[in-house]
C-alpha positions in Angstrom: 0.0 0.0 -0.1 1.4 3.4 -0.8 1.0 6.5 0.7 0.5 9.8 -1.2 2.1 13.1 0.1 0.2 16.2 -0.5 2.3 19.2 0.1 1.1 22.7 0.6 2.5 26.0 -0.4 1.5 29.2 0.7 1.7 32.4 -1.5 1.3 35.5 -1.1 -0.8 37.5 -4.2 -1.5 41.0 -4.7 -4.3 41.5 -7.0 -5.0 44.6 -9.3 -8.4 44.2 -10.3 -9.9 46.0 -13.5 -6.3 46.5 -15.6 -6.0 46.7 -19.0 -3.6 43.9 -19.3 -3.2 40.7 -17.9 0.1 39.8 -15.9 1.5 37.5 -13.6 4.7 39.0 -11.6 6.9 36.9 -9.1 8.4 39.4 -6.8 9.9 37.0 -4.2 9.7 33.2 -3.9 6.6 33.4 -2.1 5.0 36.4 -3.3 3.2 37.4 -6.6 1.8 40.3 -8.1 -1.2 39.6 -10.6 -3.4 42.0 -12.8 -6.3 40.9 -14.4 -8.9 42.7 -16.7 -12.0 41.8 -14.3 -13.3 43.9 -11.8 -13.8 42.5 -8.2 -17.6 41.8 -8.3 -19.1 39.0 -8.2 -16.2 37.0 -7.3 -14.9 37.3 -11.1 -11.4 38.7 -10.0 -10.9 35.6 -7.2 -11.7 33.0 -10.2 -9.4 34.6 -12.5 -6.5 34.8 -10.0 -7.1 31.0 -9.2 -7.0 30.5 -13.2 -3.8 32.3 -13.5 -2.2 30.4 -10.7 -3.3 27.3 -11.8 -1.8 27.5 -15.2 1.3 29.1 -13.9 2.0 26.2 -11.1 0.9 23.7 -13.8 -2.0 22.4 -11.2 -5.7 22.1 -11.7 -7.8 25.1 -10.4 -8.9 22.8 -7.6 -5.5 22.5 -6.1 -5.8 26.1 -5.5 -7.6 27.9 -2.8 -7.9 31.5 -1.2 -7.1 30.9 2.7 -7.6 34.8 3.6 -8.1 38.2 1.6 -11.3 37.0 -0.5 -12.6 40.9 -0.1 -9.2 42.2 -0.3 -6.5 42.8 -2.7 -3.8 41.0 -0.8 -4.5 37.4 -0.4 -3.0 34.3 0.9 -3.3 31.3 -1.4 -2.9 27.7 -0.6 -1.6 25.4 -3.5 -1.8 21.8 -3.1 1.1 20.0 -4.9 
């Protein structure tokens, strides 16, 4: 019987919603700055942030969640790898 080890990585993200261009910039090892076109209404910005991080870290969107900062530009994100 084999055990699967799931590791969690915590990163801090600063989100700038309503930008003209989308970008994901790594500031430090555990810190990112993300610009997205979506506005921070109806959870659209949070969904887009999770999509971009899933692409960056090559994981499914279900492996990423927001730990804190749901209604703020600064967020703490958990990535299960």
